[in-house]
N, C-alpha and C positions, 0 to 999 in steps of 0.2 A: 504493500500500500504506500502511495506517495506521502511524503511528509505533509502534514497539515499546514495550511496557510496561517501564519501568525495572526492573532487577533488582539494585538496590543492596542492600547489607547492611542488616539491620534496625536497626543502630545508627547509620546514616549521618545520621539527623536529630537525634541527641543534641546538646545544646549543647556546644560544644568548650570545653576548658579554655584558659587563656591559653597563649600560645606558650611562655613561659618555664617555666610549671608543667609543661607537657607534656614539654618537652625535658629537664627535670630528672629525669624518671622514667628516663632512660637511665643514671643514675649507677651502679646495681648492675652493669651490663654494662661500664661504662667503668672502674670502680674498679680491676680488676687491671692495667689499662694506664695508670692515671692518671699515674704517674711519667714515663713516656715522653711522654705527651701534654703534660704541664706543661713538660717539658724542651724539647719541640718548640716550644711557645708562647714560651718564654723565648729560644730560639735565634732565632725569627722577630723577637722584640722587639729582641734584640741587633743583628740585621742592620739593623733600622729605625733604631736609635740611631746606628749607624755611618754609615748613609746621611745622617742629619740633621747629623752632624758635618762632613761634606764641605763644605757651604756656608760654615761658619765658617772652615774652612781657606782656602777660595777668597777670603773677605773679607780675610783677613790677607795673602794674596798680592797682591790688587788694591791694598790700601792700603800695602803694603810694597815688595817688589821691582818690581812693575809701576809704581807711582807714582814710585819712585826710579830706574827704568830700570836696575836692578841684575840683570843676567842670571845672574851666578854665584850669587846668593842664591836663585834659583828651584829649584835642584836638590834641596836638602833638602825643600822643600815638595812637589815632584813625587814624591819617594820616599815621603813621608808619604801622599799621595793614593793611590799605588799600593798601599801597605800597607792603607789603609782599604778600598779596593776588594776586595783579596784577602780581608780579614776578612769583609766583607759576603757575598762568595761562599761562604766556608766556613760561615757561620751559616745561609745558605739551604740548603746541602747537608745540614747537620746536621738541620735541621727535616724535610726530606723523608725522610732515612734513619730518623729516630726514628718518624715516622708510619708508614712502610712496614713496620716491624717490629711496631708495636703494633696497628694496625687489623685485620689479618686475624684475629687471635684474638678481638677484640671481635665482629666480624661472625660468626665461627664460633659463638661463644657464643649470640648472638641467634638465629641460624638453628636451632641445635640446640634451644634453648628453645622456639621456635615450633613446631617439628616435634613435640617431646615433648608439648606442650600440645594440639596437634591430635589426637594419639593418645589423650589422656586425656579429651577432650571427650565428653560423652554423645551418644548417637545423635540425641537431640532437637536438639542444637546443629547437627549436620551436616544434619539435615532442613531447618533454617532457612537456613543459609548456602549460598551458591553456591560451587562449587569454584573458579571463576575469580576470585572475590573473595579467597579464601584464597591462591591462587597469586600474585596480584598483590601481596599483602602479603609473601610470601616472596621475591619477586624485585624488582619495581619499588620498593616501599617500603623494603626493606632497602638497595637501591642508593642511594636518597636519603639514608638515614641514614649510610651509609658515606661519601658525599661530604661530608655535614655534619661528621662527626667528623674526617675527614682534612684538610679544607681550610677549610670555611666557619666553623666554630667558632673555629679558630685565628686566622683573619684578622679575624673580628669583634673579637676581643680585641686583636689586634695593631694593626688600623686605628684602633680607639678610643684605644689607648694612644699611637699615633703622632700622632693629632690633638691629644691633650692635651699631650704633650711639645712638639710643634711650636708649639702656641699659646703655651705658656709662653715658648719661645725667641723668638717674634715679639714678645710683649709686653715681654720684657727688652730686645730690640734697639731697639724704638720703641713705647712704650705706646699712642699714639694710632693708629698704623697697625695695630698688633697687634689692638686692640679692633675696628677696622673690619672686619678680615678674619675674626676669630673670632666675630663677632656673627652670622655666617650660621648658626651652630649652632642658634639659637633657632627660626627658621622651618623649618629642616630637621627638627628633632625633632618639631615640631607636625605637619608634613605627613606625616612617617613614621608617626605614630600612626594618623592617618586612613587612610593607605594600607594599613597592616598589617591593620586591621579588615576592610576590603573585600576585600583579596587573600586573606585566610584562608578566607573563604567560597568564593571561586572556585576556589582550589587544591584544597580538599577535594572540591568537586564534580568537578573534573577527575580526581582520583585514583579516586573511586568509579566514574566513567564508564569509566576505563581497566580497572577490574575487570569491568565489564559486558562490555566488548569481549573480554576474556580468557575470560569464561564462554562467550560465543557461539562463539568460536574453538574452545575445547575441545570443546563439545557437537557442533560441526560435524565435527570430526575423528573423534571417537568414534562419531558416528552417520552417517558418510558413506555406509554401505551403505543405510541406511534412506532417506536423502535422495535418493540416486540411484535407488533402487528405486521411489520414489513421484514421481520427477521434480520434487522440491522444492528442489534445490540452488540454483536461481535465486531462489526466494523467501527462502531463508536468506541468500543473498548480499545481497538487498535489505535484510533485517533488519540484517545486519552493516554495510552501508554507512550505514544510518540512524544506528546507534550511533556509527560513526566520524565522521559529520558533526556529531553532537552534541558529541563529544569535541573535534573541530577547532574548533568555535565557542567552546567554553570555553577552549581553549588560546589562541585569538586574543584573547579577552577578557583573559586573563592577560597576554598580550604587550602589549596596549594599556595596561593598568595599569602594567606595568613601564616602558613607554616614557614615560608621563606623569611618573613619579617620577624617571626618569633625566634627562629634559629639565629638570625642576625643579632637580635636583642639579647640573646643568651651568650653567644660566643664573644662578642666585642667586650662587654663588661667583664667576663671571666678573664680575658687576656689582661685587661687593665688591673684586675685584682691580683693576678699572679705577679705582674711586674711590681705592684705596690707591696706585695708580700715580701719579695726578695729585698727591695729597698728598705722596708720597715725592719726586717730582721737585722740588716746591717746597721741601721740607725741604733737599735737597741744594743747591739754588740759594741758599738763605738761610744755608748753612753749618751748619745744625743736625744734619746727617747726612752721613757720608762716602759717597763712591761705593762703597767696599767694603762698607759696612754695607747700602746699598741693594741691591747685588748679592746679598749673603747673605740679606737679607730676602726678596727675590723668588725666590731659589733654594729657600728653605724653603717658600714659598708654592706653588711649582710641585711640590715634593716632596709636599705635602699634597693636591694635586689628586686623585690616584688614591684615597687613602683616603676622600675625600669623595664622589667620583663613583661609586666602587664600592659605597658604602653601600646604595644602592637595590637593586642586584643581590644583595648579601649579605642584605639584609632579605627580599627575595622568596625567595631560596633557603632562608633560615632558616624562613620561613613554610611553604614546601613540605615541609621536613624535619619541622616540628612536626605538619603534617597526616599525614605518613607515620608518625610516631611514634604519633599518636593512633589511626590505623588498626591499627598493630601491637599496641598495648596493648588494643584492643577485643577481640582474640582472647584475650589473656592474662587479661583481666578477666572473660571469660565463665565461667559456672559450670563446675567441674571434673567429675570422674567422680561417679557417683551416690553419695550419702552412705552410710556403713556404720558399724555399731556394734561391729564386730569381736568378735562372740561366737564362740568357737571351736567347731568340730565335729570329732569324731574321724575322721580320714581313713581309718582302717582299718575303721571300723564303719558306713560310709555304706550304708544299706539301699536308699535311693532312694524312700522313701515321700514322695509329692508331693501336696500338698493346696492347693486354691484355696478360700479362705474369704471369702465375701461380697465378692469382688474387683470393684472398679469401676475403669474406666480411660477416660481421654480424652487425646488428643494435646495437647501444650502449646499449639499454635496454634489449637485448636478454639475457635470463638466462644463467649462465656459463655452465650448463650441456647440453644446447641445441646445436645442430650442426650448423655450419656456413650455411648461406643462399647460398653463392657462395663458391664452394669448389675446386678451382684450375682451373680457366678459362684461356684457351689459345686460342687466336683468333687474327689473323692479318688481318687488313683491308688495302688494298692498296690505294694509292692516287687516288681519283676520283671514288673509288669503292663504291657501295651500298650493304650493308649487311642487309638482313631481319632477325630479331631475332624472332623466334617462339618457343612456348612451352606451356605447360598447365598452368592454373591459379596458381599463387603462386610459380612458379619455380624460380623467381628472375629476370625476364626480366626488370621490371621497376627499380629495384635496380641497375642492370648492367648499364642501360642508365644514372642513376643519378651519377654514378662514373665518367663519362666522363667530365662533367662541374665541377666536385668536389663539388657537393652538399653534398656528403659524401666522405670520404677517404677510400681507400682500407685498410683492416686489415691484408693483406698478399699479397705478390707479388707486381706487379707494372703495371701501364698503361703508355705507352709512346706515345708522339706525335713527329713525325720526329726524333725518337730515344731519346727524352728528357723526363725524368720522369715528369708526370704532377705536382708532388709535388715540382719540381724545377722551375716551372713557376709562376710568379705573378698571383694571382687569377684573378685580373681585366683583365690582358692581356689574360689569358686563356679564359675568358668568352666573349672576343671580337672575339676570333677565333672560339669558339664553340657556336652554337645557338641551342635552345631546344624548342620543342612544346610538351606540356604535353597532356595526354589523357583527363584530367579534365582541360579545359581551364579556366584561371583566367583573367578577365578583370577588369579594375579599373574605378572608376567614373570620367572618363575623356573623351575627344573627341575620335572619331575613329582614327584620325591622331595621337594623343598622345599615344594611346594604341599600334598602329602598330610600331611607332618609339621609343617605350620604351627603347630598347637596342641599338638604332641607332639614337641618338638625332640630329646628323648632317644631317640626311637624308632629301630629298626634297619631294615635292608632287609627282614628277615623280617616285621616288623610291616607294612611298606608292602605287601609281596606278599600278606599275609593280607587286608589291607583292600581291595586291588584285586580280590582274588578274590571277596570279599563283594559288591562293587559291579559285578562282571562287567566289569572294566575291563582285561582282558588285551590290549586293543588297544595298550596302552602298549608291549608288546614289539615291535610293528610300527613304532614311531616310530624315527627315524634313530639316536638314541642311548639308547633305552630310558628308564630312570628319569632319566637325565641330560639328556633332551631339554627344552629351554626351550619352554614352550607359547605364548609370545608375549603381547603386552599383552592383558589380560582373557581370555586363552585363545582368541583369535579364530582360531588355527590349527586349532582343534578344532570338531567339530559341537556343537550344543546338548546332545545326549544324552551325548556324551563328556565335556563339561564337567560335566554333572550327576552323572555317575558318579564323576568324580574328587572332586567336592565331597562325595559320599556316603562315599567312601573316607576322606576327611579327617575326617569326623564319627565314623566307627567305629574308626579306627586305634588310639585310646588306650583302647579298651574302657571307655567312660564309664559311670558309675553311672546317669546320666539322659541319654536321647537324645531330642532334639527334631528332628523331621523335618517340614519345611513343604512338603508335596507334592513329595517329592524325585524322583519317577519320572515327572513330567509330560511330559518331553521324550523319553521312551523309547518305542520301538515295542513292540507287544504281546509279541513273542517275547522281546526283551531284558528287558522288564519282568518276565515270568514267571520268567526265570532269576535276576534280581536278588532277586525276592521269595522264591524258594526259599532262596537263600543268606542273605538277611536274617533269615529265621525263626530261624536259629541264634543270631544276634546278639541279637534281641529276646527270646529265651528267657532271657537272663542279665542283662537291663537293664530299667530302668523307661523307658517310651517314651511320648511324646505325638506322634502322627502326624497331620498334616493330610492328609486323603484326599478324593479326588474319584471315583476309580474303585472299583467294587465289589470288584475283585480286591485292591486295596490295603486296603480296609476289612476284608477277611477275614483280614488279617495280625493284626488286633487281637483282644485278649481281650474287650474291650467297646467300644462306640461311644457317643460323646456328640454329640447333635444340638444345634448352636448356632444360634439364630435370634433376631433382635431384641435382641442383646446378652445373652441369657440361655441357660442350658442347659435345653432343653425336654424332653429325654428321654435316659436312659442305659440301655444294655442291650446284649445281644449283637446281632449283625447280624440273626439270625433273629427275635429278640424284637421289635426295632424294626420289622421288616417287618410283623409281625403287629399291633403296637399303634399305630404312628404313620403316618398317611396322608401327613404332610409328608415323612417319611423315605422312604416308598415312592415318592413323586413325585420326590424328589431322586435316588434311586438309579436310577429308570427313565430319567430325563433323562440321567444320566451314562452309563448302560449303552448307550443309543442313540448317544450322542455318541462313545463310544470303541469301538463294535462293530467298525468297520473302520478301523484305524489303519495307514497305509502306513509302511513302513520308509524313512525319508528320511535316515538317517545317512550322513554323508560318510565317505569313506575317510580314514584317518589322513594327516596332512600329510606330504608327501614331503621337505619341507625344514624345518628348525627355524630359528626366529628367533634 
């Protein structure tokens, strides 16, 4: 099987900011917890300073009571060492306690901000991004950032401060030996700069590939019925394995890079320690240095080994965190909701007069040399009028209906409601005026009541019952808990027709001024369709409606019909008028009539168990 096409985010090839600049963007989230985090860093630094004091005490013990063979004089020094050890333990405990209280709020704020921004992204954003990439940012990447803020950032500061303080102490104890040991900082810094540049590219690749794996996993779970029905679960398994192999290869590359810097950070200091050891023994032999000073010197050197050796791991983890932060902010940096100019419209006097004026539209990802999908639409819908929109597949019917609630914005011309450009209306206000039922109904893992009242939260059970009656969705009463029955993820406990009827009920429950129906009866059998159409006539009589229709029976619900072909409105009139005047319309209706002449009732019985 051929290697799968990468499905990384469209921003994955952008040049990354520097690691420091990227991580500094976390400041607004960290600011509320900055006092606790600073206190945590200071507590860790205090523990380190206490630890560095212990070798000096040991030097005094070696040169004093040990050299003088004075056992009685050891007790005060022993008590001091115990006190220092207890102090070091307390400061480490304080660091962990401060971080444990501060970080959950930071993570909560970042997670809530990400979710809020995902909800306010325009539909074009979600068309471009894969859900697995977004989920990986909300889970794996935020986990990386939590680890960075709670541990890595603190110890980067603490270890750097420990090395500086320890180096000063070594130079004070013996300038020559101190310079020999601390000189290792020069090659370590140079090597780390090269390492960070290479590692940053690899770690970003690994995180994007992890998002690809999450995408395929999610698609496989949601589409498991289709995969099994077509016997393609093995092929999807091969695709998943190929992506996992790519991720494994990248992670191994990361491990090799970390192994190289770790080996470098161990070998170079060990060489310096060996040289200092030879020189130190000579200094003691010549009387230029006491035995206690030599013991204290190398005790401090040993204390500094972990800060130096851990630097490579901390640097790698910091680079991982910077890549995670970059991926997180990619979402926050994406364009927000569609722009609005906030011109008010009287909510009491909305008549529902809808007009398309020279409307042009193309999807954002359309190639520049491709023609517009809609190429100058002119259509006026009078208040209370129902227009049926018909046309061949791919002519732009769904795109046209998506422009009314501003799921997308026109790329030319304008759409007006009561003479006001839709772009001049607050989006939230517009979407209270316009209700939509899509051809592909989407239900949420909530109760029937919550699904129907999704856009009308102040509605009552009476409103729900009225809407269910319009949609001929009385099957709800046969569900285990009626309106309180949870319909399961994406409504998979229901048949396609049942889901579509609940989506229709959701659209009509608030008695909207403008109703947009995108082929809302496509999954219904002929008998149920006729019942819904009869009930729907009462709703359409009091609202302005734009209905995408394929069946002649649905077309006859409309006052007028608009024929859309090649991105333009070719004819407008009643069903009878178009049958007489338009051969294209006659052919379209004839094809659809034969297609739906014999439609079996394939509706499932209501689920016996609720999820």
